[in-house]
VEXGU-437654 format. One record per residue: residue in three letters; x, y, z of N, C-alpha, C, O in turn. Coordinates in steps of 0.1 Angstrom, whole numbers, padded with zeros to 4 digits, always signed. Layout:
<nodes>
ALAXYZXYZXYZXYZ ...
</nodes>
This chain:
<nodes>
MET-0626-0385-0991-0623-0392-1004-0616-0405-1001-0607-0406-0992 LYS-0621-0416-1007-0616-0429-1005-0602-0431-1010-0599-0427-1021 VAL-0593-0436-1002-0579-0439-1006-0579-0453-1013-0583-0463-1008 ARG-0575-0452-1026-0574-0464-1035-0559-0466-1037-0553-0458-1045 ALA-0553-0475-1031-0538-0477-1031-0533-0487-1041-0539-0498-1043 GLY-0522-0484-1047-0514-0493-1054-0501-0496-1046-0495-0486-1041 ILE-0497-0508-1045-0485-0512-1038-0475-0518-1048-0478-0527-1055 ILE-0463-0512-1048-0452-0517-1057-0441-0521-1048-0435-0512-1041 THR-0437-0534-1047-0425-0538-1040-0414-0539-1050-0415-0545-1060 VAL-0403-0532-1047-0391-0532-1056-0380-0541-1050-0374-0537-1040 SER-0378-0552-1056-0368-0561-1050-0364-0571-1061-0372-0579-1065 THR-0352-0571-1066-0347-0580-1076-0348-0594-1071-0352-0603-1078 LYS-0343-0597-1058-0343-0610-1052-0358-0615-1050-0361-0627-1052 GLY-0366-0606-1046-0380-0609-1044-0387-0613-1057-0395-0623-1057 ALA-0385-0605-1067-0391-0608-1080-0386-0621-1086-0393-0628-1094 ALA-0373-0625-1083-0368-0638-1087-0372-0649-1079-0368-0661-1082 GLY-0379-0647-1068-0383-0658-1059-0372-0662-1049-0374-0673-1043 VAL-0361-0655-1048-0350-0658-1039-0353-0653-1025-0348-0659-1015 ARG-0361-0643-1024-0364-0637-1011-0379-0635-1010-0385-0631-1020 THR-0384-0637-0998-0399-0635-0996-0401-0620-0994-0394-0614-0986 ASP-0411-0615-1001-0416-0601-0999-0423-0600-0986-0434-0606-0984 GLU-0418-0593-0976-0424-0590-0964-0430-0576-0963-0440-0574-0956 SER-0424-0567-0970-0428-0553-0969-0441-0550-0976-0450-0543-0971 GLY-0443-0556-0988-0456-0554-0995-0468-0559-0987-0477-0552-0985 PRO-0467-0572-0981-0478-0576-0973-0480-0568-0960-0491-0566-0956 ALA-0469-0563-0954-0470-0554-0942-0478-0541-0946-0486-0536-0939 MET-0474-0536-0958-0481-0524-0963-0496-0526-0966-0504-0518-0961 ARG-0499-0537-0972-0513-0541-0975-0521-0542-0962-0532-0536-0961 GLN-0515-0549-0953-0522-0551-0940-0525-0537-0933-0536-0535-0928 ALA-0515-0529-0933-0517-0516-0926-0527-0507-0934-0535-0500-0927 LEU-0526-0507-0947-0536-0499-0955-0550-0504-0953-0559-0496-0951 ILE-0552-0517-0953-0566-0522-0951-0571-0519-0937-0583-0516-0936 ALA-0562-0521-0927-0566-0518-0914-0570-0503-0912-0578-0500-0903 ALA-0564-0495-0920-0568-0480-0919-0580-0477-0928-0583-0465-0929 GLY-0586-0486-0934-0598-0484-0942-0595-0480-0957-0604-0476-0964 CYS-0583-0483-0962-0580-0480-0976-0583-0492-0984-0584-0503-0979 GLU-0586-0490-0997-0588-0501-1006-0575-0503-1014-0570-0493-1020 VAL-0570-0515-1015-0559-0518-1023-0564-0523-1036-0570-0534-1037 VAL-0561-0515-1047-0566-0519-1060-0556-0525-1069-0559-0530-1080 HIS-0543-0525-1065-0532-0531-1074-0520-0534-1065-0517-0527-1055 SER-0513-0544-1068-0500-0547-1062-0491-0554-1072-0496-0561-1081 ALA-0478-0551-1071-0469-0557-1080-0455-0559-1072-0452-0552-1063 LEU-0448-0569-1077-0434-0571-1072-0425-0571-1084-0426-0580-1093 VAL-0416-0561-1084-0408-0559-1096-0393-0558-1092-0390-0555-1081 PRO-0384-0562-1102-0370-0561-1099-0365-0546-1099-0372-0537-1104 ASP-0354-0544-1093-0348-0530-1093-0343-0527-1107-0332-0530-1112 ASP-0352-0520-1115-0350-0516-1128-0358-0504-1131-0370-0504-1129 VAL-0352-0493-1136-0359-0480-1137-0371-0482-1146-0382-0477-1142 GLU-0370-0488-1157-0382-0489-1166-0392-0498-1160-0404-0495-1161 GLY-0388-0509-1154-0398-0518-1148-0406-0511-1136-0418-0513-1135 VAL-0399-0504-1128-0405-0497-1117-0415-0486-1122-0426-0485-1117 ALA-0410-0478-1132-0419-0468-1138-0431-0474-1144-0442-0469-1142 THR-0430-0485-1151-0441-0492-1157-0451-0497-1146-0463-0496-1148 ALA-0445-0502-1135-0454-0507-1125-0462-0496-1118-0473-0498-1115 ILE-0456-0484-1116-0463-0473-1111-0474-0469-1120-0485-0467-1115 LEU-0471-0468-1133-0482-0464-1142-0493-0475-1143-0504-0471-1145 GLY-0489-0488-1141-0499-0498-1141-0509-0497-1129-0521-0499-1130 ALA-0503-0493-1117-0511-0490-1106-0521-0479-1108-0533-0479-1104 LEU-0516-0468-1115-0525-0457-1118-0536-0461-1127-0547-0457-1126 ARG-0533-0469-1138-0543-0474-1147-0553-0483-1140-0565-0483-1144 ALA-0549-0490-1129-0558-0498-1122-0567-0490-1113-0576-0496-1106 GLY-0566-0477-1112-0575-0468-1104-0569-0463-1091-0576-0458-1083 ALA-0556-0466-1089-0550-0461-1076-0550-0445-1076-0546-0439-1086 ASN-0553-0439-1065-0551-0425-1064-0539-0423-1054-0535-0411-1052 VAL-0533-0433-1049-0521-0433-1042-0513-0445-1046-0518-0457-1045 VAL-0500-0443-1050-0492-0455-1053-0480-0454-1043-0473-0444-1042 LEU-0478-0465-1035-0468-0466-1025-0458-0476-1030-0462-0488-1033 THR-0445-0472-1031-0435-0482-1034-0428-0486-1021-0427-0478-1011 THR-0422-0497-1020-0414-0501-1009-0401-0508-1015-0402-0517-1023 GLY-0390-0503-1010-0377-0508-1015-0370-0500-1026-0377-0492-1033 GLY-0357-0502-1027-0350-0495-1038-0347-0480-1036-0345-0473-1045 THR-0347-0476-1023-0345-0462-1020-0332-0458-1014-0329-0447-1011 GLY-0323-0468-1013-0310-0466-1006-0299-0462-1015-0301-0456-1026 LEU-0287-0465-1011-0275-0461-1018-0269-0471-1027-0259-0468-1034 SER-0274-0483-1026-0268-0494-1034-0270-0490-1049-0279-0483-1053 PRO-0260-0494-1057-0261-0491-1072-0274-0496-1078-0278-0491-1088 ASN-0280-0506-1072-0292-0512-1078-0305-0505-1073-0316-0507-1078 ASP-0304-0496-1063-0315-0489-1058-0319-0477-1067-0313-0467-1067 VAL-0329-0479-1075-0333-0470-1086-0348-0465-1085-0353-0458-1094 THR-0354-0468-1074-0368-0464-1072-0370-0449-1073-0380-0445-1080 PRO-0362-0441-1067-0364-0426-1069-0363-0421-1083-0370-0413-1088 GLU-0353-0427-1090-0351-0423-1104-0364-0427-1113-0368-0420-1121 ALA-0369-0439-1110-0381-0444-1117-0393-0435-1114-0401-0431-1123 THR-0394-0431-1101-0405-0423-1097-0404-0409-1103-0414-0404-1108 ARG-0393-0403-1104-0391-0390-1110-0395-0391-1125-0399-0380-1131 ARG-0393-0402-1131-0397-0403-1146-0412-0402-1148-0416-0397-1158 VAL-0420-0406-1138-0434-0406-1140-0442-0394-1133-0453-0391-1137 ILE-0436-0388-1123-0443-0378-1116-0443-0364-1123-0434-0362-1131 ASP-0453-0357-1121-0454-0343-1127-0447-0333-1118-0440-0324-1123 ARG-0450-0334-1105-0444-0325-1095-0440-0333-1083-0446-0342-1079 GLU-0428-0328-1077-0424-0334-1064-0432-0328-1053-0436-0317-1054 VAL-0433-0336-1042-0439-0331-1030-0429-0334-1019-0430-0344-1011 PRO-0419-0325-1018-0407-0328-1009-0410-0329-0994-0403-0336-0987 GLY-0421-0323-0990-0424-0323-0976-0427-0337-0971-0424-0341-0960 ILE-0433-0345-0980-0437-0359-0976-0424-0367-0974-0422-0374-0964 ALA-0415-0366-0984-0402-0374-0983-0394-0369-0970-0388-0377-0963 GLU-0394-0356-0968-0387-0351-0956-0393-0356-0943-0386-0360-0934 ALA-0406-0357-0942-0413-0362-0930-0410-0376-0928-0408-0381-0917 LEU-0410-0384-0939-0407-0398-0938-0392-0400-0933-0390-0409-0925 ARG-0383-0393-0938-0369-0394-0934-0368-0389-0919-0360-0396-0912 ALA-0375-0379-0915-0374-0374-0901-0379-0385-0892-0373-0388-0882 ARG-0390-0392-0896-0395-0403-0887-0384-0414-0887-0382-0420-0876 SER-0378-0418-0898-0368-0428-0898-0356-0424-0890-0350-0433-0883 LEU-0352-0412-0890-0341-0407-0882-0343-0408-0867-0334-0409-0859 GLU-0356-0408-0863-0359-0411-0849-0355-0425-0845-0353-0427-0833 GLN-0355-0434-0854-0352-0448-0851-0337-0452-0854-0331-0459-0846 THR-0331-0446-0864-0318-0450-0868-0311-0438-0876-0318-0432-0884 ALA-0298-0437-0874-0291-0427-0882-0290-0430-0897-0288-0422-0905 HIS-0293-0443-0900-0293-0447-0914-0304-0441-0922-0304-0442-0934 GLY-0314-0436-0915-0325-0429-0921-0321-0418-0931-0328-0415-0941 MET-0310-0412-0928-0305-0401-0936-0300-0406-0950-0297-0398-0959 LEU-0299-0419-0951-0294-0425-0964-0305-0428-0974-0302-0432-0985 SER-0317-0426-0969-0329-0428-0978-0330-0417-0989-0328-0405-0986 ARG-0332-0421-1001-0333-0412-1012-0347-0411-1017-0350-0406-1028 GLY-0357-0417-1010-0371-0417-1014-0376-0404-1017-0373-0394-1011 VAL-0385-0404-1027-0392-0391-1032-0407-0393-1031-0412-0404-1030 ALA-0414-0382-1032-0429-0383-1033-0433-0372-1044-0426-0362-1045 GLY-0443-0375-1051-0448-0365-1061-0462-0369-1066-0468-0379-1062 SER-0467-0360-1074-0480-0362-1080-0479-0366-1095-0470-0361-1102 VAL-0489-0374-1099-0491-0377-1113-0506-0374-1115-0514-0382-1111 GLY-0509-0363-1122-0523-0359-1123-0529-0359-1110-0524-0352-1101 PRO-0541-0366-1108-0548-0366-1095-0543-0376-1085-0550-0379-1076 ALA-0531-0382-1087-0527-0393-1078-0513-0389-1072-0506-0380-1077 LEU-0511-0395-1061-0498-0393-1053-0490-0406-1054-0495-0417-1052 VAL-0477-0404-1055-0467-0415-1055-0457-0412-1044-0452-0402-1044 VAL-0455-0422-1036-0446-0421-1024-0437-0433-1023-0442-0444-1023 ASN-0424-0430-1022-0414-0441-1020-0412-0443-1005-0409-0434-0998 LEU-0414-0456-1001-0411-0459-0987-0399-0469-0986-0396-0475-0996 PRO-0393-0470-0975-0381-0479-0973-0386-0493-0975-0398-0496-0977 GLY-0376-0502-0976-0379-0516-0979-0381-0526-0968-0381-0538-0971 SER-0381-0522-0955-0383-0532-0944-0397-0530-0939-0403-0520-0939 PRO-0403-0541-0934-0417-0541-0929-0418-0531-0918-0428-0524-0917 ARG-0408-0530-0909-0409-0521-0898-0409-0506-0903-0417-0498-0898 ALA-0400-0503-0912-0399-0490-0918-0412-0486-0925-0416-0475-0925 VAL-0418-0496-0932-0431-0494-0939-0441-0489-0929-0448-0480-0931 ARG-0443-0497-0918-0453-0494-0908-0450-0480-0902-0459-0472-0900 GLU-0438-0477-0899-0434-0464-0893-0437-0453-0903-0442-0442-0899 SER-0434-0455-0916-0437-0445-0926-0452-0443-0927-0457-0431-0929 LEU-0460-0453-0927-0474-0452-0928-0480-0445-0917-0490-0438-0918 ASP-0474-0446-0905-0479-0438-0893-0479-0423-0896-0487-0416-0892 VAL-0469-0419-0904-0467-0405-0907-0476-0402-0919-0482-0391-0919 LEU-0477-0410-0929-0483-0408-0942-0499-0409-0941-0506-0400-0947 LEU-0504-0419-0935-0518-0421-0935-0527-0409-0931-0537-0407-0937 PRO-0523-0402-0921-0532-0390-0917-0534-0380-0928-0544-0372-0928 ILE-0524-0378-0937-0525-0367-0947-0531-0372-0960-0534-0364-0969 LEU-0532-0385-0962-0536-0390-0975-0549-0385-0980-0550-0381-0992 PRO-0560-0386-0972-0573-0381-0977-0572-0366-0982-0577-0363-0993 HIS-0566-0358-0974-0565-0344-0978-0556-0342-0991-0560-0334-1000 ALA-0545-0349-0992-0537-0348-1004-0544-0352-1016-0544-0346-1026 ILE-0551-0364-1016-0558-0369-1028-0570-0360-1031-0574-0358-1043 GLU-0576-0354-1021-0587-0345-1024-0582-0333-1031-0588-0328-1041 LEU-0571-0327-1026-0565-0315-1033-0561-0319-1047-0563-0311-1056 LEU-0554-0330-1049-0550-0334-1062-0561-0337-1072-0560-0335-1084 ALA-0573-0340-1067-0585-0342-1075-0591-0329-1078-0602-0329-1085 GLY-0586-0318-1073-0591-0305-1076-0602-0300-1067-0609-0290-1070 GLU-0604-0307-1056-0614-0303-1046-0608-0294-1036-0595-0292-1036 SER-0616-0288-1027-0611-0278-1018-0602-0284-1007-0594-0276-1001 GLY-0604-0296-1003-0597-0302-0992-0604-0301-0979-0600-0306-0969 GLU-0616-0294-0979-0623-0291-0966-0630-0304-0961-0632-0305-0949 ARG-0633-0313-0970-0640-0326-0965-0630-0335-0958-0634-0343-0950 SER-0617-0333-0960-0607-0343-0955-0602-0341-0941-0592-0346-0938 HIS-0609-0333-0933-0605-0331-0920-0606-0344-0912-0600-0345-0901 ARG-0614-0353-0917-0615-0367-0911-0604-0375-0918-0605-0377-0930 VAL-0595-0380-0910-0583-0387-0916-0586-0402-0917-0595-0407-0910 VAL-0577-0409-0924-0578-0424-0925-0577-0430-0912-0569-0425-0903 GLY-0584-0440-0909-0583-0448-0897-0592-0442-0886-0593-0448-0875 GLY-0600-0432-0889-0610-0427-0880-0605-0416-0870-0613-0410-0863 SER-0592-0412-0870-0587-0402-0862-0592-0388-0868-0595-0388-0879 ARG-0592-0378-0859-0596-0365-0864-0584-0356-0864-0576-0356-0855 GLY-0583-0349-0875-0573-0339-0876-0578-0325-0873-0589-0325-0866 ALA-0572-0315-0877-0576-0301-0874-0589-0299-0882-0591-0303-0893 GLU-0598-0292-0876-0611-0288-0882-0607-0278-0893-0598-0270-0891 PRO-0615-0278-0904-0613-0267-0914-0615-0254-0908-0623-0252-0899 PRO-0609-0243-0914-0611-0230-0909-0625-0225-0911-0632-0230-0920 SER-0630-0217-0902-0643-0212-0902-0644-0202-0914-0635-0195-0918 THR-0656-0202-0920-0658-0192-0932-0668-0181-0928-0676-0177-0936 VAL-0667-0177-0915-0677-0166-0910-0674-0153-0917-0680-0143-0914 
</nodes>
């Protein structure tokens, strides 16, 4: 199943033009290199309603995966997890745990991430950290499972998705002998 991604960069300074968004373009580049289609992108300030609205906008644009970058830390302005929880139907804690585990391999600060992941109907929403390096590291973990996840969310068996994004092969589906 084709990954159609929405990218939401959450940065008050970026949205105001005070800081250049580097994480969103890094995410776009990595997704395209992996064979994903980017169908929507937005740069929004750290605001619960604005982030929630941006996520829903990406879904309306046809994204079956919405990835946010930024706003997942401990700062009082970091509200991406709260906005994400407003729109998701169910959490998928294993994804957030795997992303934090990867981050902890690089820095102890990884345990300060509050990012969440969850589903909205047939789509997946995942919060990634706000630095380009952390985005790339997170995508290394996330990209291999995306086809399977979106296939399952679409109500399919998941058996077709043993071929992962980027051309690598995952585990073969179980035999039905």
